[in-house]
N, C-alpha and C positions, 0 to 999 in steps of 0.2 A: 406630959403632953408632947406628942410628936410634932415637930415643926417641919415645914416643907419650904423649899425654894419657890419663890414666886417670880416668874419671868413675864413681865407685862408686854403686851403687843403695843406697837406704835399707834396711838389714838388718831394720828393724822394719816395713817395708811388708808388709801381708798378702799381696799378690800375689806378691812376691818369696819370701816364706816358703813359700807354697803351691807355687810352681813348683819351688823347690829340694827341698822334701820329697818331692814327687811324683817328680821326676827321680831323686833319689838313692836312693829306696826301690824303684825299678823294677829288677828283676833283669837286664834287658837292658842297663842302664846300666853294668854291670861290663865290657861289651865295647864301649863307645862312648866317643868323645872328649868326656867330660863337660865338661871345661874350655872347649872350643870351643863346645859347645852353650850353656852358661851365658853365656859372653861375648857370643855372638850374640843370645841372648834379652834380656840386659840392655841391649844397644845399642838394640834395638827397643822395649823397655819404657820407656826414658828418653824416647822420643818421645811417649808417651801419658800418662805418670804425672807430674803436677805435683809431687807429694810427693818423688819420686825425683830429679826435675830440680833442685829446690831443695837437696836433700841433696848431689847431685853438685857443684853450683856451690860449695857451702861446703867441700867436701872434695876438690876436684880436685887431681891430683898428676901427676907425670911418671914414667913407668916406663922 
C-alpha cells in the first residue's frame, strides 16, 4: 500500500473555516464528493497561506 504525506491546514485559519462552512452548508454538497473537493482546495490553499504552511510543517503525518 502506498503511503502519502498528509499536510493538514490550520483549523483556526479564517479562510479554511469560511471555505468549509460555505461548502458544507450548500445543499448541492450532499450530492458531491466533498472529501475530494476539500482535499484539493487544501492542497491549493497551502501554496498561498503562510499560516497554514507553518501549521502543516509542524503537524505533518503519513497516511
